[in-house]
GUFIDO-170399 format. One record per residue (C-alpha): x negated, y, z negated; residue number from 1. Coordinates in Angstrom, 3 decimals. Layout:
N
px/py/pz/bavo
X/Y/Z/NUM;
...
This chain:
382
px/py/pz/bavo
75.610/-16.554/3.911/1;
74.046/-19.887/3.190/2;
71.000/-18.984/5.211/3;
70.595/-15.738/3.457/4;
70.856/-17.517/0.141/5;
68.082/-19.942/1.376/6;
65.868/-17.017/2.382/7;
66.402/-15.520/-1.065/8;
65.375/-18.779/-2.800/9;
62.258/-19.248/-0.589/10;
61.207/-15.604/-1.308/11;
61.688/-16.062/-5.106/12;
59.998/-19.541/-5.269/13;
56.886/-18.671/-3.223/14;
56.371/-15.356/-4.999/15;
56.750/-17.196/-8.421/16;
54.024/-19.818/-7.338/17;
51.710/-17.336/-5.676/18;
51.696/-15.013/-8.836/19;
49.508/-17.559/-10.517/20;
46.984/-17.314/-7.652/21;
47.162/-13.499/-7.693/22;
46.463/-13.357/-11.396/23;
43.445/-15.580/-10.923/24;
42.131/-13.343/-8.092/25;
42.613/-10.269/-10.250/26;
40.697/-11.736/-13.235/27;
37.841/-12.794/-10.887/28;
37.556/-9.308/-9.177/29;
38.152/-7.177/-12.299/30;
41.496/-5.776/-10.983/31;
42.656/-5.411/-14.597/32;
44.838/-2.601/-16.232/33;
42.892/-1.132/-19.073/34;
44.823/0.204/-22.015/35;
45.279/4.076/-21.731/36;
46.984/6.621/-24.031/37;
50.033/6.800/-21.870/38;
50.403/3.107/-21.453/39;
52.750/0.947/-23.568/40;
50.858/-2.409/-23.263/41;
48.316/-3.069/-26.039/42;
45.793/-5.383/-24.106/43;
44.381/-5.430/-20.609/44;
46.718/-7.020/-18.024/45;
45.667/-8.183/-14.484/46;
46.969/-6.404/-11.429/47;
47.429/-7.549/-7.786/48;
50.981/-8.843/-8.128/49;
51.531/-7.280/-4.772/50;
49.670/-10.038/-3.059/51;
52.140/-12.591/-4.318/52;
55.075/-10.411/-3.291/53;
53.677/-9.994/0.184/54;
53.204/-13.770/0.391/55;
56.898/-14.319/-0.574/56;
58.041/-11.932/2.055/57;
55.950/-13.574/4.793/58;
57.206/-17.041/3.713/59;
60.867/-15.892/3.738/60;
60.371/-14.359/7.295/61;
58.830/-17.622/8.658/62;
61.623/-19.735/7.205/63;
64.263/-17.439/8.482/64;
62.811/-17.811/12.012/65;
63.591/-21.490/11.873/66;
67.196/-21.192/10.625/67;
69.916/-21.863/13.247/68;
72.177/-18.865/12.540/69;
69.355/-16.194/11.938/70;
67.103/-17.536/14.703/71;
69.998/-17.171/17.191/72;
70.590/-13.423/16.318/73;
68.183/-12.294/19.074/74;
64.527/-11.121/19.266/75;
65.200/-7.524/17.885/76;
66.017/-8.730/14.426/77;
62.652/-10.592/13.886/78;
60.743/-8.028/15.851/79;
61.758/-5.234/13.631/80;
61.276/-7.348/10.480/81;
57.758/-8.228/11.758/82;
56.916/-4.592/12.232/83;
58.051/-3.785/8.635/84;
55.966/-6.671/7.217/85;
52.826/-5.473/9.051/86;
53.394/-1.933/7.658/87;
53.938/-3.615/4.299/88;
50.653/-5.417/4.558/89;
48.934/-2.207/5.544/90;
50.218/-0.310/2.510/91;
49.566/-3.465/0.197/92;
45.912/-3.335/1.312/93;
45.761/0.295/0.235/94;
47.266/-0.651/-2.989/95;
44.705/-3.460/-3.491/96;
41.860/-1.018/-2.998/97;
43.425/1.255/-5.560/98;
43.852/-1.501/-8.051/99;
40.183/-2.422/-7.575/100;
38.547/1.048/-7.250/101;
41.174/3.613/-8.370/102;
41.602/5.694/-5.272/103;
42.368/9.359/-5.502/104;
45.935/10.522/-4.954/105;
45.295/12.082/-1.493/106;
43.681/8.878/-0.190/107;
46.723/6.861/-1.368/108;
49.012/9.441/0.248/109;
47.062/9.109/3.469/110;
47.716/5.353/3.382/111;
51.420/5.815/2.767/112;
51.609/8.223/5.739/113;
49.689/5.863/7.920/114;
52.103/3.068/7.114/115;
55.127/5.179/7.746/116;
53.525/6.295/11.020/117;
53.120/2.639/12.089/118;
56.872/2.107/11.517/119;
57.789/5.120/13.591/120;
55.304/4.127/16.327/121;
57.186/0.862/16.797/122;
60.601/2.567/16.853/123;
61.645/1.942/13.225/124;
63.206/5.265/12.514/125;
66.588/7.137/12.298/126;
68.372/7.659/15.662/127;
71.950/8.898/14.850/128;
74.440/9.364/12.140/129;
78.196/8.951/12.139/130;
80.538/11.081/10.066/131;
84.378/11.068/10.333/132;
84.182/9.367/13.628/133;
81.754/11.923/15.161/134;
78.210/10.823/16.289/135;
75.280/13.115/15.550/136;
72.178/12.192/17.482/137;
68.838/12.919/15.939/138;
65.967/13.654/18.366/139;
62.747/11.820/18.265/140;
60.832/14.349/16.235/141;
63.561/14.995/13.641/142;
64.065/11.224/13.164/143;
60.353/10.638/12.846/144;
60.027/13.420/10.178/145;
63.036/12.170/8.251/146;
61.781/8.610/8.331/147;
58.355/9.512/7.073/148;
59.804/11.569/4.345/149;
62.235/8.875/3.171/150;
59.545/6.117/3.154/151;
56.841/8.115/1.359/152;
59.401/9.513/-1.164/153;
60.745/5.973/-1.848/154;
57.126/4.461/-2.145/155;
56.140/7.130/-4.655/156;
59.443/6.876/-6.556/157;
58.922/3.079/-7.153/158;
55.268/3.741/-8.132/159;
56.308/6.355/-10.641/160;
58.948/4.083/-12.334/161;
56.464/1.233/-12.698/162;
55.785/2.133/-16.360/163;
57.297/-0.774/-18.367/164;
57.103/-4.504/-17.932/165;
59.589/-5.591/-15.320/166;
61.081/-2.143/-14.714/167;
60.082/-1.453/-11.073/168;
60.754/-5.041/-10.021/169;
64.165/-5.046/-11.605/170;
65.212/-1.680/-10.208/171;
64.193/-2.576/-6.752/172;
65.779/-6.062/-7.045/173;
69.123/-4.451/-8.039/174;
68.729/-1.861/-5.178/175;
68.024/-4.543/-2.544/176;
70.922/-6.776/-3.538/177;
73.250/-3.875/-3.377/178;
72.028/-2.983/0.007/179;
72.362/-6.559/1.137/180;
75.970/-6.539/0.064/181;
76.396/-3.288/1.969/182;
74.955/-4.767/5.151/183;
76.835/-7.990/5.033/184;
80.147/-6.307/4.260/185;
79.671/-3.598/6.731/186;
79.211/-6.108/9.565/187;
82.001/-8.315/8.386/188;
84.493/-5.414/8.138/189;
83.543/-4.262/11.563/190;
83.396/-7.783/13.114/191;
79.767/-7.167/14.008/192;
77.009/-9.789/14.106/193;
76.057/-10.733/10.536/194;
72.455/-11.294/11.234/195;
70.499/-7.880/10.894/196;
67.048/-7.001/10.041/197;
68.375/-4.871/7.158/198;
70.221/-7.923/5.514/199;
67.217/-10.210/6.072/200;
64.729/-7.813/4.501/201;
66.800/-6.753/1.630/202;
67.646/-10.298/0.516/203;
64.035/-11.353/0.845/204;
62.943/-8.323/-1.129/205;
65.456/-9.147/-3.829/206;
64.188/-12.667/-4.023/207;
60.523/-11.551/-4.146/208;
61.313/-9.174/-7.013/209;
63.172/-11.722/-9.073/210;
60.464/-14.365/-8.494/211;
57.820/-11.917/-9.761/212;
60.055/-10.903/-12.758/213;
59.500/-14.280/-14.401/214;
55.820/-13.362/-14.794/215;
56.335/-9.527/-15.359/216;
59.097/-9.247/-17.934/217;
57.865/-8.228/-21.360/218;
55.330/-9.403/-22.440/219;
53.964/-9.297/-18.871/220;
51.282/-11.765/-17.803/221;
50.660/-9.813/-14.556/222;
51.279/-6.307/-13.227/223;
52.336/-5.662/-9.613/224;
49.956/-2.654/-9.480/225;
50.020/-0.180/-6.606/226;
49.675/-3.110/-4.138/227;
53.138/-4.280/-5.241/228;
55.018/-1.088/-6.049/229;
54.041/0.623/-2.691/230;
54.893/-2.489/-0.801/231;
58.436/-3.017/-2.264/232;
59.055/0.743/-1.923/233;
58.240/0.607/1.800/234;
60.279/-2.500/2.476/235;
63.297/-1.183/0.630/236;
63.381/2.058/2.595/237;
62.449/0.495/5.937/238;
65.130/-2.179/5.685/239;
67.735/0.632/5.437/240;
66.259/2.584/8.336/241;
66.421/-0.428/10.614/242;
70.193/-0.422/10.402/243;
70.629/2.566/12.813/244;
68.277/1.162/15.356/245;
70.388/-2.048/15.828/246;
73.881/-0.815/16.184/247;
75.681/1.922/18.162/248;
77.933/4.288/16.429/249;
81.031/2.418/18.062/250;
79.903/-0.891/16.576/251;
80.184/0.431/13.021/252;
83.029/3.030/13.292/253;
85.896/0.727/12.723/254;
87.273/-0.014/9.245/255;
88.615/-3.301/8.035/256;
91.163/-4.521/5.606/257;
90.443/-2.814/2.260/258;
87.894/-0.419/3.843/259;
88.061/3.107/4.929/260;
87.576/3.830/8.533/261;
85.142/6.868/8.243/262;
82.841/6.259/5.377/263;
79.320/7.091/6.553/264;
78.362/3.785/7.914/265;
75.207/5.245/9.498/266;
74.613/8.050/7.035/267;
74.324/5.612/4.165/268;
70.981/4.298/5.248/269;
69.568/7.734/4.405/270;
71.450/8.062/1.103/271;
71.242/4.486/-0.182/272;
67.448/4.345/-0.872/273;
67.768/7.674/-2.633/274;
70.869/6.657/-4.571/275;
69.209/3.242/-5.602/276;
66.204/5.140/-6.849/277;
68.094/8.132/-8.252/278;
66.884/7.565/-11.766/279;
63.161/7.157/-10.900/280;
63.500/10.083/-8.361/281;
64.941/12.255/-11.019/282;
62.061/11.167/-13.327/283;
59.624/12.088/-10.584/284;
61.137/15.544/-10.079/285;
61.290/16.139/-13.834/286;
57.532/15.099/-14.113/287;
56.455/17.377/-11.345/288;
58.251/20.413/-12.900/289;
57.098/19.623/-16.373/290;
53.394/19.300/-15.400/291;
53.496/22.357/-13.055/292;
55.024/24.632/-15.770/293;
52.358/23.431/-18.140/294;
49.655/24.534/-15.667/295;
48.610/20.986/-14.883/296;
48.450/18.944/-11.606/297;
51.670/17.321/-10.592/298;
49.692/14.062/-10.433/299;
48.323/14.387/-14.044/300;
49.619/11.438/-16.134/301;
51.708/11.930/-19.307/302;
53.927/9.910/-21.648/303;
57.184/11.711/-21.142/304;
58.727/9.626/-18.393/305;
62.426/8.567/-18.874/306;
61.345/4.981/-19.930/307;
59.171/6.527/-22.626/308;
62.084/8.560/-23.951/309;
64.234/5.453/-24.165/310;
61.510/3.989/-26.432/311;
61.570/7.167/-28.603/312;
65.333/6.980/-29.229/313;
65.051/3.476/-30.587/314;
65.202/0.985/-27.753/315;
62.629/-1.841/-27.557/316;
60.638/-2.381/-24.479/317;
62.954/-5.084/-23.212/318;
66.051/-3.229/-23.984/319;
64.735/0.006/-22.304/320;
64.075/-1.932/-19.222/321;
67.523/-3.497/-19.152/322;
69.132/-0.033/-19.672/323;
67.193/1.194/-16.605/324;
68.411/-1.722/-14.635/325;
72.016/-0.970/-15.639/326;
71.706/2.686/-14.406/327;
70.221/1.477/-11.184/328;
73.042/-0.990/-10.756/329;
75.607/1.602/-11.485/330;
74.256/3.985/-8.919/331;
73.465/1.386/-6.218/332;
76.498/-0.767/-6.369/333;
78.754/2.336/-7.090/334;
77.458/3.834/-3.916/335;
78.253/0.645/-1.920/336;
81.788/0.318/-3.388/337;
82.585/4.079/-2.646/338;
81.162/3.660/0.817/339;
83.218/0.595/1.874/340;
86.335/0.629/-0.076/341;
89.060/3.022/-1.473/342;
91.936/2.775/-3.869/343;
92.594/2.473/-7.620/344;
90.697/-0.773/-8.007/345;
87.367/0.850/-6.738/346;
87.764/3.783/-9.111/347;
88.664/1.660/-12.130/348;
85.531/-0.565/-11.342/349;
83.331/2.556/-11.201/350;
84.792/3.922/-14.468/351;
84.199/0.653/-16.334/352;
80.699/0.334/-15.041/353;
79.836/3.889/-16.037/354;
81.430/3.549/-19.609/355;
79.396/0.341/-20.284/356;
76.178/1.857/-19.206/357;
76.614/5.000/-21.154/358;
77.539/3.230/-24.345/359;
74.643/0.761/-24.052/360;
72.233/3.698/-23.453/361;
73.215/6.115/-26.186/362;
75.263/4.239/-28.795/363;
73.291/1.101/-29.089/364;
70.117/2.567/-30.761/365;
72.206/3.947/-33.680/366;
74.218/0.795/-34.220/367;
73.063/-2.604/-35.717/368;
71.664/-4.815/-32.992/369;
74.439/-6.950/-31.458/370;
73.596/-10.581/-31.376/371;
73.887/-10.727/-27.567/372;
70.929/-8.288/-27.315/373;
68.772/-9.594/-30.052/374;
66.983/-11.901/-27.668/375;
66.031/-8.761/-25.686/376;
64.146/-7.178/-28.609/377;
60.458/-7.581/-29.086/378;
59.357/-10.044/-31.710/379;
58.679/-8.597/-35.145/380;
55.750/-9.922/-37.197/381;
56.796/-10.976/-40.756/382;
């Protein structure tokens, strides 16, 4: 665990420092977000935060290779992590081009598919699932199609949710932390090796997002842009996918103390990226339906996303972002709890988490602002 914490700190620190460099590059190259009708920022903000995030991931990877515990885990852990980082660099490059030249939607989709194909070509894909002790093998073609769909869907879900300062980075940070807890607890409960590509990538991704949030929380000094949103979406989904390639079903089919013996240990890598991003995915589906019914392109921008609706009911930008983080945490950590544990304590925890999230979402705007949340509101001019 100590080495994972160190990887987290390296990723956060390097990203925090490189964000200053990325901002300068964005200003010099003209990669700046202009103010549009659907935007909530009032002045142009530089892009290219994805470059700093990629640098943080690479630094965490290089440091992890030198740590005694992680470096002794075998070549497969770092081989798979390296493949994911190369695919991340590829999709980050596509995002940089979009931040600079505003690529059309089909060109960006082509870049996403190419990055997913790179993962599949190097055997980063789904192989089998286990349910109630039964192993279900997925053939190569089915695994490749499912992998491509999950990666592209996650990338676009993160891209869609990137509408308020700190929103996408915070949601993915929460999801990555939840998945790291799942990976670590799953291996601990099954007495399997603790060092996995999934745990390494997810803890590094969480560090990268938190290091970037220091510069990106409202009022943001830098946006991650498509270079960042597509990068972290790919790494989040790919880290989950690597799990089924490094264990057999027998390795992950035994329960431990406090755990249930047959709780989808290999099916969860499919469900978790979806559950973590359930809110943005729902927002994505609603946007497509809304625009299609209005006779417009599904890619046509508007100002009716969920985060815009939170602003409409009375939340400030900062509070709206924190509310979205809470929903992401409820779904992500709730999924992990329900997947690994059973009993009254688990259900009570889920009920408390749900109640707190619902109250803060819907009751807070009609009440006087609690002192504990006043710091999260935007400053008001006298």
